[in-house]
C-alpha positions, -999 to 999 in steps of 0.1 A, spaced: -322 265 -57 -301 257 -89 -267 268 -73 -273 247 -46 -276 221 -57 -246 221 -78 -230 233 -44 -235 199 -23 -220 185 -55 -182 175 -41 -195 167 -10 -216 141 -23 -192 128 -47 -170 124 -17 -190 101 -1 -200 81 -31 -160 79 -35 -161 70 2 -185 39 -2 -166 26 -30 -130 32 -11 -151 10 16 -167 -21 -6 -128 -23 -21 -118 -27 12 -142 -51 31 -144 -74 -6 -111 -76 -16 -99 -99 12 -127 -123 2 -118 -126 -39 -96 -152 -44 -80 -164 -79 -68 -201 -80 -74 -207 -43 -49 -177 -36 -60 -140 -22 -57 -113 -45 -33 -94 -20 -20 -108 10 11 -102 37 10 -136 55 35 -137 87 20 -172 95 27 -188 61 52 -166 53 37 -159 20 29 -127 -1 -1 -132 -23 -3 -105 -53 -31 -108 -75 -37 -144 -76 -2 -156 -71 16 -164 -37 51 -158 -31 71 -175 -7 94 -152 20 123 -163 -6 106 -148 -32 99 -114 -18 121 -96 -44 90 -80 -56 82 -59 -25 106 -29 -36 92 -25 -65 59 -27 -52 71 -3 -26 79 24 -52 48 18 -72 34 27 -41 46 60 -34 55 72 -68 15 69 -74 11 88 -44 34 111 -56 19 114 -90 -15 120 -79 -6 149 -55 15 166 -85 -17 162 -103 -47 167 -81 -29 180 -45 -40 157 -15 -65 144 -32 -61 107 -13 -63 127 18 -97 138 11 -113 116 -14 -94 80 -2 -77 81 28 -90 57 58 -86 86 81 -102 109 65 -136 84 63 -134 70 100 -139 107 109 -165 115 89 -184 87 94 -179 96 134 -182 137 128 -206 140 103 -229 106 107 -230 99 139 -226 126 160 -244 151 138 -267 129 112 -278 103 142 -271 122 175 -273 160 166 -245 169 187 -230 193 154 -240 206 125 -221 197 88 -218 232 80 -197 243 113 -167 216 121 -148 239 143 -176 244 169 -173 217 197 -208 208 216 -210 217 256 -196 187 272 -206 197 306 -244 194 295 -255 159 310 -279 153 279 -242 157 255 -221 137 274 -246 110 271 -253 116 235 -207 114 236 -206 80 254 -234 64 228 -211 79 200 -182 66 216 -195 31 220 -209 32 185 -178 35 172 -162 14 188 -180 -16 177 -173 1 139 -142 2 148 -137 -35 159 -151 -40 121 -127 -20 105 -94 -36 132 -109 -71 113 -111 -58 80 -73 -48 87 -64 -79 101 -78 -96 66 -50 -85 47 -25 -101 69 -49 -135 77 -70 -146 52 -108 -145 66 -111 -182 64 -87 -190 84 -96 -158 107 -129 -171 113 -117 -203 126 -91 -185 150 -120 -166 166 -136 -200 173 -107 -207 198 -100 -172 207 -78 -182 238 -57 -198 215 -48 -173 193 -43 -146 215 -21 -124 193 -44 -122 168 -71 -114 197 -45 -85 205 -39 -73 173 -77 -62 164 -83 -49 202 -49 -28 196 -59 -21 162 -95 -11 173 -87 7 206 -60 27 179 -90 37 160 -113 46 187 -81 76 201 -77 83 166 -115 90 152 -124 102 189 -97 120 202 -67 129 178 -90 137 151 -75 161 125 -48 162 144 -34 133 134 -36 147 94 -21 180 105 12 163 130 13 128 127 10 120 88 45 124 68 26 130 38 16 170 50 52 177 55 64 163 17 34 177 -3 52 212 -7 77 201 -25 58 177 -52 34 208 -55 36 236 -86 19 257 -102 -5 231 -124 -13 210 -89 -56 208 -89 -59 220 -50 -85 243 -35 -74 277 -43 -93 312 -29 -91 335 -60 -72 370 -43 -80 387 -75 -117 384 -68 -123 384 -36 -97 408 -21 -65 397 3 -76 387 39 -44 384 49 -12 409 46 21 391 34 31 383 66 -1 356 67 -16 380 91 -54 385 92 -66 418 85 -98 418 74 -124 410 97 -161 420 79 -169 429 44 -169 468 47 -131 469 56 -121 453 24 -103 480 3 -119 475 -25 -153 477 -41 -148 454 -66 -140 430 -39 -166 403 -36 -157 383 -4 -188 386 24 -163 376 49 -190 351 62 -168 328 74 -186 299 59 -151 285 43 -132 284 74 -161 265 101 -167 244 78 -133 228 70 -121 198 89 -85 207 95 -97 246 112 -80 265 87 -85 295 63 -83 285 29 -86 325 20 -51 325 34 -30 308 7 -16 269 1 -14 255 38 -2 218 45 -29 219 68 -53 216 40 -65 181 22 -86 186 -2 -119 175 10 -134 207 -10 -160 216 17 -149 249 16 -161 249 -23 -188 236 -12 -197 263 13 -188 294 -6 -200 281 -34 -233 282 -15 -232 317 -4 -217 333 -39 -245 309 -58 -274 330 -37 -255 363 -50 -253 352 -88 -220 350 -85 -195 316 -90 -174 307 -62 -144 320 -47 -128 292 -36 -127 267 -70 -105 231 -69 -80 243 -97 -47 256 -103 -27 286 -95 -20 293 -132 -55 291 -138 -70 313 -110 -40 340 -105 -26 340 -140 -52 329 -164 -28 304 -176 -48 270 -185 -39 238 -163 -18 213 -178 -23 182 -167 7 164 -188 38 187 -183 76 174 -176 66 162 -141 35 140 -148 50 128 -178 83 115 -160 57 104 -133 39 82 -160 75 69 -173 87 59 -138 53 43 -126 52 23 -166 89 15 -154 79 -2 -123 51 -20 -140 74 -37 -165 98 -47 -140 68 -61 -117 56 -84 -144 90 -96 -156 97 -106 -118 62 -117 -121 71 -145 -150 100 -161 -127 75 -171 -103 91 -204 -97 65 -230 -85 89 -247 -61 117 -238 -38 156 -257 -37 188 -243 -21 218 -260 -28 251 -256 -4 284 -276 -8 295 -297 24 325 -286 38 345 -318 20 357 -303 -7 357 -333 -30 366 -369 -23 389 -391 -51 377 -429 -50 385 -462 -72 392 -458 -110 396 -416 -102 359 -414 -96 355 -377 -81 327 -373 -58 314 -339 -44 285 -338 -18 258 -311 -15 234 -305 7 197 -294 -8 172 -281 7 135 -291 -13 104 -269 0 68 -271 -22 51 -242 -20 19 -253 -38 -10 -265 -29 -12 -303 -45 12 -334 -30 45 -336 -53 73 -364 -58 104 -350 -71 135 -359 -90 164 -343 -98 187 -345 -127 216 -327 -144 214 -305 -179 235 -286 -203 265 -295 -219 281 -318 -183 247 -341 -183 266 -371 -196 295 -368 -179 285 -366 -140 261 -390 -120 235 -379 -90 241 -405 -68 225 -410 -29 196 -397 -40 159 -411 -49 127 -398 -59 106 -383 -25 73 -374 -21 65 -334 -2 32 -324 8 27 -293 4 40 -260 23 69 -290 35 106 -294 34 127 -309 29 169 -316 30 187 -342 14 221 -350 6 238 -359 -28 268 -368 -44 278 -356 -75 302 -384 -96 322 -383 -127 349 -406 -139 362 -392 -167 391 -366 -169 375 -325 -170 403 -307 -162 441 -315 -168 454 -289 -141 483 -302 -119 487 -265 -104 454 -257 -84 418 -271 -79 392 -265 -107 356 -254 -100 331 -263 -123 300 -254 -127 268 -281 -133 234 -274 -141 207 -291 -121 171 -295 -129 146 -305 -96 110 -307 -111 81 -326 -99 70 -358 -115 34 -349 -116 39 -318 -133 74 -313 -146 72 -288 -171 57 -259 -150 72 -273 -114 109 -270 -118 141 -248 -111 169 -249 -125 199 -242 -102 241 -242 -105 262 -261 -85 299 -253 -80 318 -285 -85 356 -288 -73 376 -309 -98 412 -320 -81 445 -313 -96 457 -338 -121 488 -348 -96 460 -363 -70 448 -382 -99 463 -418 -102 
């Protein structure tokens, strides 16, 4: 009895992990910091919210670092713990467990937890009716999951407002129905074939694994070789094992419980998602015999070479260093967050010379207020040319949050800045645009290229 209590630990731990992942995925869209979401990629508002900071589309220089962090993080987890993501946190796995183990097995009694490879007899009217009920139950949950997915692109507050008039927001409604329909097809009909044939993750895992990667491993030293060198099954019953010391009972428990329909005794396979159902199953059988499980969550070094698993090794150190560098870059980039946007473009006319050798350049400025408050914007010349240039044809103006405004300004100077009769000279002038209500925070600094004419054009 003690052994069996120990057995179910991986399954129960996975269920707890699924609950935590579900709560995090559901609650995160509702958490705000300073009025912004923790994470939101809004195509409607053209913004990325990250940890309460809103970045406009013009500021998406952080996206490559976020993608690198995500992929390298998954690679690092895989190198250390195999496909732990797949078996313990992947939405596909969680949805399949909800549908197969909860709805079909626990609620409707169509299956057995210990045998995931035997399908019910759908020709029986009772089973067929129960399947329809199961699909309807999952369809309702799929709609909730689709809505949760959309909350990462449409804030919940806007989402529920839009749903009050769904015919005015048919694109959103279409996405919800489309995602839900895919989840129904995926979970009910595609099943684990998604993990085996569709998901690209299984195709790259082989290059990420090494002898210290922790995964579900069958001990051939204790259990015996069930398969030959060509991966052909040669042992079907315990009496056929060549050595009396071989402990495998050929009970098939580790096989029938596998959701991806593999035999872990065959060795490492790309279909294995590290759900550890086979470990629990073998622990149940061997526990009754007073022995340890032949299938363990361990490494090749530990099982086959009697070496201690090294979590800290060259590969993991390199992953950790790369992730730290990316996190550092994210902080650096995040620190450059601008609280207003300004684009400066020169007009087609290079310059204009007025009376008293006054040289004028025209510039087109595009302002955008990215904050939630309304601000009054102004602009000035700063730096070494601050006392040499004047800004003309510009007056302070108010801009509502999220709005843009175009302004044409003139940079003017009467001072002789360059004495060159051979060519016009570009001069870099630094401009500071700022909100008068909060000039120390809401400001941007931009360079404008002022073209100064050659000296023979001046009087």
